C-alpha positions as CSV (number, residue, x, y, z in Angstrom):
1,M,89.2,45.6,50.4
2,S,89.3,45.9,54.6
3,P,92.8,47.1,56.4
4,S,93.2,43.8,57.9
5,A,92.7,41.8,54.8
6,A,95.6,43.9,53.5
7,P,98.1,41.1,52.1
8,R,101.3,41.1,54.0
9,P,105.2,41.7,53.0
10,S,106.9,38.4,51.5
11,V,110.7,38.8,53.2
12,L,112.5,35.1,51.9
13,F,116.2,35.3,53.7
14,V,118.6,33.2,51.4
15,C,121.9,32.2,52.7
16,V,123.8,29.8,49.5
17,H,126.3,29.0,51.7
18,N,124.8,27.9,54.8
19,A,121.1,27.4,55.0
20,G,121.4,27.5,59.3
21,R,121.4,31.6,59.2
22,S,118.8,32.2,57.0
23,Q,116.2,29.7,58.4
24,M,118.1,31.3,62.5
25,A,116.8,35.3,60.2
26,A,113.4,33.8,59.2
27,A,112.5,32.3,63.0
28,F,113.9,35.8,64.3
29,L,111.6,37.4,61.7
30,T,108.2,35.1,62.2
31,H,108.9,35.1,66.2
32,L,109.7,39.1,66.3
33,A,106.4,40.1,63.8
34,G,104.7,37.8,64.2
35,D,101.8,37.3,62.0
36,R,102.5,40.7,60.2
37,I,105.0,39.6,58.2
38,E,105.1,36.2,55.4
39,V,108.4,34.9,55.9
40,R,110.1,32.0,54.0
41,S,114.4,30.8,54.3
42,A,116.0,29.5,51.7
43,G,119.4,27.7,50.5
44,S,121.7,26.4,48.1
45,A,120.0,22.9,49.3
46,P,117.2,21.0,50.4
47,A,118.2,19.8,53.8
48,D,116.7,16.8,56.0
49,A,116.4,18.7,58.9
50,V,117.7,22.0,61.0
51,N,122.1,21.8,61.3
52,P,121.3,20.3,65.8
53,A,123.6,23.2,66.8
54,V,121.7,25.4,65.3
55,V,118.6,24.1,66.8
56,E,119.7,24.5,69.8
57,A,120.9,28.1,70.1
58,M,117.7,29.1,68.6
59,K,115.6,26.6,71.6
60,E,118.0,29.3,74.9
61,V,116.3,32.2,73.2
62,G,112.0,30.6,72.5
63,I,112.0,29.8,69.3
64,D,111.6,26.2,68.0
65,I,112.5,25.4,65.6
66,S,113.8,21.5,65.1
67,A,110.6,20.5,62.2
68,E,111.1,23.3,60.3
69,T,114.0,22.4,57.0
70,P,115.1,25.2,55.0
71,K,114.2,25.1,51.9
72,I,115.8,25.4,48.1
73,L,116.5,28.8,46.6
74,T,114.8,28.6,43.6
75,V,114.2,31.9,41.4
76,E,110.0,31.4,41.7
77,A,110.4,32.0,45.5
78,V,112.4,35.0,45.4
79,Q,109.6,37.0,42.3
80,A,107.4,35.8,44.8
81,S,108.9,37.9,47.6
82,D,108.6,41.8,48.0
83,V,112.0,41.7,50.2
84,V,114.5,39.3,49.0
85,I,117.9,39.5,52.4
86,T,121.0,37.7,50.8
87,M,122.8,37.1,53.5
88,G,127.2,37.1,52.0
89,C,126.1,34.9,48.8
90,G,124.1,38.4,46.7
91,D,126.2,37.2,43.6
92,T,124.2,34.0,43.6
93,C,121.1,35.3,44.7
94,P,118.7,35.8,41.3
95,V,118.0,40.4,40.6
96,F,115.1,40.8,39.0
97,P,114.2,44.8,38.0
98,G,112.5,46.5,40.3
99,K,112.6,44.7,43.5
100,R,114.1,45.2,47.2
101,Y,117.4,43.5,48.0
102,L,120.0,43.8,51.3
103,D,122.8,42.1,52.1
104,W,123.1,41.3,55.5
105,Q,127.1,40.5,56.1
106,L,128.1,38.0,58.6
107,D,131.2,36.7,60.5
108,D,130.9,33.5,60.3
109,P,132.7,30.7,63.1
110,A,134.6,28.5,62.5
111,G,133.1,25.0,64.0
112,Q,129.3,23.8,64.1
113,G,128.7,23.2,67.5
114,V,125.8,26.0,69.6
115,D,128.9,27.4,70.6
116,A,130.0,29.7,66.9
117,V,126.1,29.3,65.7
118,R,125.4,32.1,69.1
119,P,127.4,35.1,68.0
120,I,125.6,34.8,64.4
121,R,122.0,34.0,66.0
122,D,123.0,37.8,68.0
123,A,124.2,39.4,65.6
124,I,120.8,38.4,63.5
125,E,118.5,39.0,66.4
126,T,119.7,42.6,66.0
127,R,119.0,43.0,62.7
128,V,116.1,41.2,62.2
129,R,114.7,44.0,64.7
130,A,115.3,46.6,62.6
131,L,114.1,44.9,59.8
132,V,110.6,44.4,61.8
133,A,111.0,48.2,63.0
134,E,110.8,49.1,59.6
135,V,108.9,46.4,57.5
136,A,106.0,46.4,59.7
137,P,106.1,49.0,62.4
138,S,103.7,48.6,65.2
């Protein structure tokens, strides 16, 4: 198998109570790591659209997620991932022996507007940059 055909690490972001946070994290990882990592996000229920405040906050940093839809969390999604990052919901995510889990505790300011989303976005970006360096070094 040539190096270019090597499988990419798969990262699943899960935020059961707020799919927007996992969507932001997945968008940052995809943006920063390019095609070096397969990235997915999930929440507790499927959504028809991403929270408009999340879309606006991400557009401010040059990432358009308006066409994406957070997916519902499934056991299969967890099993198919090399790294599972739970965002404040580790106790509700299925756990499998030998799989790598990371839990991020993020402040979640009250309110749904973009002003409430920006600090979450910035905290996620900082952590995702560190994850890129660890999981997919250049």
